[in-house]
N, CA, C and O atoms as CSV, one atom per row, in Angstrom:
chain,resi,resn,atom,element,x,y,z
A,1,UNK,N,N,99.821,132.307,28.804
A,1,UNK,CA,C,99.617,131.430,27.672
A,1,UNK,C,C,98.248,131.745,27.096
A,1,UNK,O,O,97.251,131.699,27.816
A,2,UNK,N,N,98.186,132.055,25.841
A,2,UNK,CA,C,96.916,132.307,25.160
A,2,UNK,C,C,96.743,131.292,24.044
A,2,UNK,O,O,97.701,130.921,23.365
A,3,UNK,N,N,95.509,130.851,23.868
A,3,UNK,CA,C,95.201,129.879,22.827
A,3,UNK,C,C,94.186,130.497,21.885
A,3,UNK,O,O,93.000,130.563,22.209
A,4,UNK,N,N,94.629,130.945,20.739
A,4,UNK,CA,C,93.739,131.589,19.779
A,4,UNK,C,C,92.891,130.588,19.015
A,4,UNK,O,O,92.056,130.981,18.200
A,5,UNK,N,N,93.095,129.292,19.265
A,5,UNK,CA,C,92.394,128.268,18.497
A,5,UNK,C,C,91.111,127.779,19.150
A,5,UNK,O,O,90.254,127.214,18.471
A,6,UNK,N,N,90.961,127.985,20.460
A,6,UNK,CA,C,89.781,127.528,21.208
A,6,UNK,C,C,89.467,126.064,20.905
A,6,UNK,O,O,88.310,125.702,20.690
A,7,UNK,N,N,90.481,125.245,20.890
A,7,UNK,CA,C,90.374,123.819,20.591
A,7,UNK,C,C,90.454,123.056,21.914
A,7,UNK,O,O,91.312,123.355,22.744
A,8,UNK,N,N,89.588,122.091,22.116
A,8,UNK,CA,C,89.594,121.357,23.374
A,8,UNK,C,C,90.294,120.002,23.269
A,8,UNK,O,O,90.345,119.267,24.256
A,9,UNK,N,N,90.825,119.657,22.118
A,9,UNK,CA,C,91.498,118.381,21.948
A,9,UNK,C,C,92.909,118.434,22.513
A,9,UNK,O,O,93.621,119.421,22.329
A,10,UNK,N,N,93.306,117.383,23.194
A,10,UNK,CA,C,94.668,117.288,23.698
A,10,UNK,C,C,94.909,118.158,24.911
A,10,UNK,O,O,93.985,118.727,25.491
A,11,UNK,N,N,96.169,118.246,25.278
A,11,UNK,CA,C,96.626,119.006,26.438
A,11,UNK,C,C,97.602,120.061,25.939
A,11,UNK,O,O,98.454,119.768,25.100
A,12,UNK,N,N,97.488,121.281,26.443
A,12,UNK,CA,C,98.463,122.304,26.075
A,12,UNK,C,C,99.644,122.178,27.021
A,12,UNK,O,O,99.482,122.171,28.242
A,13,UNK,N,N,100.831,122.079,26.443
A,13,UNK,CA,C,102.058,121.925,27.227
A,13,UNK,C,C,103.070,122.982,26.787
A,13,UNK,O,O,102.965,123.549,25.700
A,14,UNK,N,N,104.042,123.231,27.647
A,14,UNK,CA,C,105.145,124.134,27.332
A,14,UNK,C,C,106.433,123.332,27.426
A,14,UNK,O,O,106.689,122.649,28.417
A,15,UNK,N,N,107.239,123.429,26.371
A,15,UNK,CA,C,108.514,122.721,26.289
A,15,UNK,C,C,109.645,123.736,26.291
A,15,UNK,O,O,109.626,124.701,25.526
A,16,UNK,N,N,110.630,123.516,27.152
A,16,UNK,CA,C,111.827,124.356,27.193
A,16,UNK,C,C,113.038,123.475,26.915
A,16,UNK,O,O,113.172,122.389,27.479
A,17,UNK,N,N,113.924,123.959,26.034
A,17,UNK,CA,C,115.145,123.237,25.678
A,17,UNK,C,C,116.316,124.188,25.863
A,17,UNK,O,O,116.294,125.303,25.343
A,18,UNK,N,N,117.339,123.764,26.596
A,18,UNK,CA,C,118.500,124.620,26.827
A,18,UNK,C,C,119.192,124.919,25.501
A,18,UNK,O,O,119.415,124.021,24.689
A,19,UNK,N,N,119.528,126.187,25.292
A,19,UNK,CA,C,120.173,126.596,24.044
A,19,UNK,C,C,121.564,125.984,23.905
A,19,UNK,O,O,121.996,125.682,22.793
A,20,UNK,N,N,122.263,125.800,25.008
A,20,UNK,CA,C,123.635,125.289,24.958
A,20,UNK,C,C,123.716,123.762,24.938
A,20,UNK,O,O,124.748,123.206,24.563
A,21,UNK,N,N,122.639,123.079,25.339
A,21,UNK,CA,C,122.662,121.622,25.432
A,21,UNK,C,C,121.243,121.109,25.224
A,21,UNK,O,O,120.439,121.120,26.157
A,22,UNK,N,N,120.930,120.667,24.029
A,22,UNK,CA,C,119.562,120.276,23.703
A,22,UNK,C,C,119.086,119.036,24.453
A,22,UNK,O,O,117.912,118.677,24.358
A,23,UNK,N,N,119.972,118.375,25.196
A,23,UNK,CA,C,119.528,117.245,26.002
A,23,UNK,C,C,118.882,117.709,27.311
A,23,UNK,O,O,118.206,116.928,27.981
A,24,UNK,N,N,119.090,118.984,27.678
A,24,UNK,CA,C,118.442,119.543,28.870
A,24,UNK,C,C,117.080,120.073,28.459
A,24,UNK,O,O,116.984,121.036,27.698
A,25,UNK,N,N,116.019,119.438,28.968
A,25,UNK,CA,C,114.655,119.785,28.581
A,25,UNK,C,C,113.769,119.821,29.816
A,25,UNK,O,O,114.033,119.151,30.814
A,26,UNK,N,N,112.724,120.614,29.726
A,26,UNK,CA,C,111.707,120.658,30.778
A,26,UNK,C,C,110.353,120.775,30.101
A,26,UNK,O,O,110.225,121.419,29.059
A,27,UNK,N,N,109.344,120.151,30.696
A,27,UNK,CA,C,108.005,120.137,30.131
A,27,UNK,C,C,107.014,120.436,31.241
A,27,UNK,O,O,107.140,119.909,32.346
A,28,UNK,N,N,106.023,121.283,30.956
A,28,UNK,CA,C,104.979,121.602,31.933
A,28,UNK,C,C,103.637,121.650,31.232
A,28,UNK,O,O,103.548,122.040,30.068
A,29,UNK,N,N,102.593,121.251,31.943
A,29,UNK,CA,C,101.235,121.397,31.442
A,29,UNK,C,C,100.741,122.802,31.748
A,29,UNK,O,O,101.089,123.379,32.778
A,30,UNK,N,N,99.934,123.347,30.855
A,30,UNK,CA,C,99.299,124.640,31.083
A,30,UNK,C,C,98.044,124.376,31.907
A,30,UNK,O,O,97.264,123.479,31.590
A,31,UNK,N,N,97.851,125.168,32.976
A,31,UNK,CA,C,96.716,124.936,33.867
A,31,UNK,C,C,95.437,125.610,33.361
A,31,UNK,O,O,95.439,126.250,32.310
A,32,UNK,N,N,94.362,125.462,34.110
A,32,UNK,CA,C,93.052,125.986,33.715
A,32,UNK,C,C,93.044,127.505,33.590
A,32,UNK,O,O,92.227,128.059,32.855
A,33,UNK,N,N,93.940,128.180,34.294
A,33,UNK,CA,C,94.046,129.641,34.213
A,33,UNK,C,C,95.020,130.076,33.128
A,33,UNK,O,O,95.385,131.249,33.042
A,34,UNK,N,N,95.441,129.119,32.294
A,34,UNK,CA,C,96.377,129.346,31.194
A,34,UNK,C,C,97.774,129.744,31.669
A,34,UNK,O,O,98.487,130.479,30.986
A,35,UNK,N,N,98.146,129.260,32.823
A,35,UNK,CA,C,99.475,129.525,33.360
A,35,UNK,C,C,100.309,128.254,33.379
A,35,UNK,O,O,99.783,127.147,33.260
A,36,UNK,N,N,101.606,128.427,33.529
A,36,UNK,CA,C,102.517,127.291,33.649
A,36,UNK,C,C,103.731,127.741,34.443
A,36,UNK,O,O,104.013,128.935,34.553
A,37,UNK,N,N,104.437,126.777,34.990
A,37,UNK,CA,C,105.645,127.081,35.746
A,37,UNK,C,C,106.685,126.019,35.449
A,37,UNK,O,O,106.407,124.822,35.507
A,38,UNK,N,N,107.894,126.477,35.128
A,38,UNK,CA,C,109.028,125.588,34.890
A,38,UNK,C,C,110.183,126.036,35.770
A,38,UNK,O,O,110.400,127.235,35.940
A,39,UNK,N,N,110.917,125.103,36.325
A,39,UNK,CA,C,112.147,125.421,37.039
A,39,UNK,C,C,113.298,125.085,36.102
A,39,UNK,O,O,113.504,123.925,35.745
A,40,UNK,N,N,114.048,126.118,35.708
A,40,UNK,CA,C,115.117,125.954,34.732
A,40,UNK,C,C,116.435,126.455,35.310
A,40,UNK,O,O,116.457,127.368,36.135
A,41,UNK,N,N,117.520,125.853,34.870
A,41,UNK,CA,C,118.855,126.335,35.233
A,41,UNK,C,C,119.077,127.713,34.609
A,41,UNK,O,O,118.437,128.066,33.618
A,42,UNK,N,N,119.977,128.475,35.193
A,42,UNK,CA,C,120.339,129.766,34.607
A,42,UNK,C,C,120.924,129.535,33.220
A,42,UNK,O,O,121.623,128.549,32.985
A,43,UNK,N,N,120.631,130.453,32.308
A,43,UNK,CA,C,121.143,130.357,30.946
A,43,UNK,C,C,120.063,130.667,29.933
A,43,UNK,O,O,118.976,131.123,30.288
A,44,UNK,N,N,120.363,130.420,28.674
A,44,UNK,CA,C,119.421,130.668,27.592
A,44,UNK,C,C,118.648,129.394,27.281
A,44,UNK,O,O,119.200,128.294,27.253
A,45,UNK,N,N,117.348,129.578,27.050
A,45,UNK,CA,C,116.444,128.469,26.759
A,45,UNK,C,C,115.560,128.824,25.582
A,45,UNK,O,O,115.202,129.986,25.391
A,46,UNK,N,N,115.208,127.819,24.792
A,46,UNK,CA,C,114.204,127.944,23.738
A,46,UNK,C,C,112.902,127.395,24.305
A,46,UNK,O,O,112.866,126.279,24.824
A,47,UNK,N,N,111.831,128.183,24.206
A,47,UNK,CA,C,110.552,127.811,24.814
A,47,UNK,C,C,109.442,127.899,23.769
A,47,UNK,O,O,109.411,128.830,22.965
A,48,UNK,N,N,108.538,126.929,23.786
A,48,UNK,CA,C,107.358,126.972,22.919
A,48,UNK,C,C,106.222,126.219,23.603
A,48,UNK,O,O,106.450,125.280,24.366
A,49,UNK,N,N,104.997,126.647,23.317
A,49,UNK,CA,C,103.807,125.933,23.758
A,49,UNK,C,C,103.306,125.103,22.583
A,49,UNK,O,O,103.501,125.474,21.425
A,50,UNK,N,N,102.662,123.986,22.882
A,50,UNK,CA,C,102.072,123.168,21.822
A,50,UNK,C,C,100.866,122.413,22.368
A,50,UNK,O,O,100.774,122.138,23.564
A,51,UNK,N,N,99.955,122.089,21.474
A,51,UNK,CA,C,98.793,121.289,21.852
A,51,UNK,C,C,99.145,119.828,21.592
A,51,UNK,O,O,99.288,119.405,20.445
A,52,UNK,N,N,99.281,119.072,22.665
A,52,UNK,CA,C,99.681,117.668,22.607
A,52,UNK,C,C,98.441,116.815,22.344
A,52,UNK,O,O,97.865,116.244,23.270
A,53,UNK,N,N,98.038,116.733,21.086
A,53,UNK,CA,C,96.799,116.060,20.693
A,53,UNK,C,C,96.814,114.570,21.021
A,53,UNK,O,O,95.787,114.014,21.412
A,54,UNK,N,N,97.967,113.915,20.868
A,54,UNK,CA,C,98.043,112.476,21.145
A,54,UNK,C,C,98.506,112.179,22.569
A,54,UNK,O,O,98.636,111.016,22.953
A,55,UNK,N,N,98.756,113.234,23.354
A,55,UNK,CA,C,99.128,113.127,24.775
A,55,UNK,C,C,100.379,112.273,25.028
A,55,UNK,O,O,100.483,111.589,26.046
A,56,UNK,N,N,101.324,112.330,24.080
A,56,UNK,CA,C,102.549,111.541,24.236
A,56,UNK,C,C,103.692,112.342,24.852
A,56,UNK,O,O,104.814,111.846,24.954
A,57,UNK,N,N,103.411,113.583,25.264
A,57,UNK,CA,C,104.368,114.475,25.927
A,57,UNK,C,C,105.485,114.941,25.001
A,57,UNK,O,O,106.516,115.424,25.470
A,58,UNK,N,N,105.292,114.801,23.697
A,58,UNK,CA,C,106.258,115.273,22.705
A,58,UNK,C,C,105.549,116.054,21.613
A,58,UNK,O,O,104.406,115.751,21.273
A,59,UNK,N,N,106.218,117.055,21.062
A,59,UNK,CA,C,105.622,117.874,20.009
A,59,UNK,C,C,105.825,117.218,18.656
A,59,UNK,O,O,106.953,116.904,18.275
A,60,UNK,N,N,104.737,117.009,17.929
A,60,UNK,CA,C,104.764,116.467,16.577
A,60,UNK,C,C,104.598,117.645,15.616
A,60,UNK,O,O,103.487,118.135,15.415
A,61,UNK,N,N,105.686,118.088,15.033
A,61,UNK,CA,C,105.712,119.279,14.180
A,61,UNK,C,C,104.663,119.240,13.071
A,61,UNK,O,O,104.052,120.264,12.765
A,62,UNK,N,N,104.451,118.095,12.480
A,62,UNK,CA,C,103.553,117.983,11.327
A,62,UNK,C,C,102.073,118.020,11.701
A,62,UNK,O,O,101.243,118.413,10.882
A,63,UNK,N,N,101.735,117.619,12.915
A,63,UNK,CA,C,100.318,117.458,13.243
A,63,UNK,C,C,99.831,118.234,14.460
A,63,UNK,O,O,98.622,118.300,14.681
A,64,UNK,N,N,100.717,118.826,15.261
A,64,UNK,CA,C,100.294,119.518,16.475
A,64,UNK,C,C,100.659,120.999,16.406
A,64,UNK,O,O,101.810,121.362,16.168
A,65,UNK,N,N,99.661,121.833,16.618
A,65,UNK,CA,C,99.868,123.281,16.550
A,65,UNK,C,C,100.750,123.750,17.697
A,65,UNK,O,O,100.763,123.150,18.772
A,66,UNK,N,N,101.487,124.832,17.454
A,66,UNK,CA,C,102.428,125.331,18.457
A,66,UNK,C,C,102.558,126.841,18.361
A,66,UNK,O,O,102.146,127.465,17.384
A,67,UNK,N,N,103.146,127.409,19.410
A,67,UNK,CA,C,103.465,128.840,19.412
A,67,UNK,C,C,104.776,129.053,18.665
A,67,UNK,O,O,105.451,128.101,18.272
A,68,UNK,N,N,105.112,130.305,18.482
A,68,UNK,CA,C,106.436,130.640,17.970
A,68,UNK,C,C,107.479,130.175,18.985
A,68,UNK,O,O,107.184,130.089,20.177
A,69,UNK,N,N,108.675,129.881,18.532
A,69,UNK,CA,C,109.788,129.534,19.399
A,69,UNK,C,C,110.352,130.828,19.975
A,69,UNK,O,O,110.660,131.757,19.229
A,70,UNK,N,N,110.490,130.895,21.297
A,70,UNK,CA,C,110.943,132.105,21.977
A,70,UNK,C,C,112.226,131.791,22.731
A,70,UNK,O,O,112.299,130.798,23.455
A,71,UNK,N,N,113.238,132.640,22.561
A,71,UNK,CA,C,114.485,132.473,23.331
A,71,UNK,C,C,114.371,133.297,24.606
A,71,UNK,O,O,114.049,134.484,24.564
A,72,UNK,N,N,114.641,132.652,25.748
A,72,UNK,CA,C,114.485,133.273,27.051
A,72,UNK,C,C,115.794,133.151,27.807
A,72,UNK,O,O,116.425,132.094,27.807
A,73,UNK,N,N,116.201,134.239,28.454
A,73,UNK,CA,C,117.407,134.238,29.296
A,73,UNK,C,C,116.968,134.116,30.750
A,73,UNK,O,O,116.220,134.957,31.249
A,74,UNK,N,N,117.431,133.066,31.433
A,74,UNK,CA,C,117.111,132.843,32.838
A,74,UNK,C,C,118.331,133.241,33.667
A,74,UNK,O,O,119.427,132.711,33.481
A,75,UNK,N,N,118.120,134.178,34.577
A,75,UNK,CA,C,119.189,134.616,35.475
A,75,UNK,C,C,119.190,133.735,36.726
A,75,UNK,O,O,118.149,133.192,37.094
A,76,UNK,N,N,120.353,133.585,37.388
A,76,UNK,CA,C,120.398,132.784,38.616
A,76,UNK,C,C,119.396,133.314,39.640
A,76,UNK,O,O,119.346,134.515,39.905
A,77,UNK,N,N,118.603,132.414,40.212
A,77,UNK,CA,C,117.601,132.734,41.235
A,77,UNK,C,C,116.602,133.787,40.765
A,77,UNK,O,O,115.985,134.466,41.586
A,78,UNK,N,N,116.441,133.923,39.472
A,78,UNK,CA,C,115.507,134.916,38.935
A,78,UNK,C,C,114.210,134.285,38.481
A,78,UNK,O,O,114.083,133.062,38.414
A,79,UNK,N,N,113.255,135.133,38.173
A,79,UNK,CA,C,112.002,134.680,37.579
A,79,UNK,C,C,111.801,135.435,36.265
A,79,UNK,O,O,112.218,136.584,36.123
A,80,UNK,N,N,111.175,134.788,35.342
A,80,UNK,CA,C,110.920,135.371,34.031
A,80,UNK,C,C,109.505,135.027,33.616
A,80,UNK,O,O,109.056,133.895,33.795
A,81,UNK,N,N,108.804,135.994,33.066
A,81,UNK,CA,C,107.470,135.737,32.535
A,81,UNK,C,C,107.545,135.709,31.023
A,81,UNK,O,O,108.205,136.545,30.405
A,82,UNK,N,N,106.858,134.733,30.431
A,82,UNK,CA,C,106.855,134.560,28.984
A,82,UNK,C,C,105.408,134.438,28.526
A,82,UNK,O,O,104.630,133.689,29.117
A,83,UNK,N,N,105.046,135.167,27.480
A,83,UNK,CA,C,103.710,135.052,26.893
A,83,UNK,C,C,103.833,134.249,25.606
A,83,UNK,O,O,104.553,134.643,24.689
A,84,UNK,N,N,103.134,133.127,25.541
A,84,UNK,CA,C,103.135,132.260,24.366
A,84,UNK,C,C,101.715,132.200,23.814
A,84,UNK,O,O,100.752,132.177,24.581
A,85,UNK,N,N,101.581,132.175,22.491
A,85,UNK,CA,C,100.265,132.152,21.861
A,85,UNK,C,C,100.223,131.030,20.832
A,85,UNK,O,O,101.027,130.995,19.901
A,86,UNK,N,N,99.264,130.105,21.014
A,86,UNK,CA,C,99.051,129.064,20.006
A,86,UNK,C,C,98.285,129.674,18.848
A,86,UNK,O,O,97.279,130.354,19.053
A,87,UNK,N,N,98.752,129.437,17.638
A,87,UNK,CA,C,98.100,129.967,16.449
A,87,UNK,C,C,98.005,128.877,15.395
A,87,UNK,O,O,98.804,127.941,15.354
A,88,UNK,N,N,97.016,129.033,14.561
A,88,UNK,CA,C,96.850,128.125,13.434
A,88,UNK,C,C,97.933,128.443,12.411
A,88,UNK,O,O,98.216,129.609,12.137
A,89,UNK,N,N,98.530,127.409,11.854
A,89,UNK,CA,C,99.551,127.592,10.814
A,89,UNK,C,C,98.918,128.132,9.541
A,89,UNK,O,O,97.808,127.726,9.197
A,90,UNK,N,N,99.592,129.043,8.826
A,90,UNK,CA,C,99.045,129.520,7.553
A,90,UNK,C,C,98.810,128.346,6.602
A,90,UNK,O,O,99.687,127.504,6.410
A,91,UNK,N,N,97.621,128.305,6.014
A,91,UNK,CA,C,97.291,127.232,5.088
A,91,UNK,C,C,96.902,125.938,5.758
A,91,UNK,O,O,96.571,124.964,5.082
A,92,UNK,N,N,96.938,125.911,7.103
A,92,UNK,CA,C,96.606,124.682,7.831
A,92,UNK,C,C,95.122,124.547,8.073
A,92,UNK,O,O,94.353,125.446,7.733
A,93,UNK,N,N,94.709,123.436,8.654
A,93,UNK,CA,C,93.293,123.202,8.937
A,93,UNK,C,C,92.781,124.090,10.039
A,93,UNK,O,O,91.606,124.016,10.397
């Protein structure tokens, strides 16, 4: 996880949503070494990092910066590494 914004407000979190069932979600905090770990079922997942400025554990599209949305395939009993980068939105503050 890389943060190109060098912003200390809020908590950086990673949200994963199952591609086949959006009610299946997982959330993890990014640690001091900029790492995170999620345990996900096998299948396709949409993953993004975001800075949770209000610390409500949910991403606010209009006010909280986020990484690009990445589709990840999780194999049974497998591990996958994902690199996410928080970036300032074009035209944003």
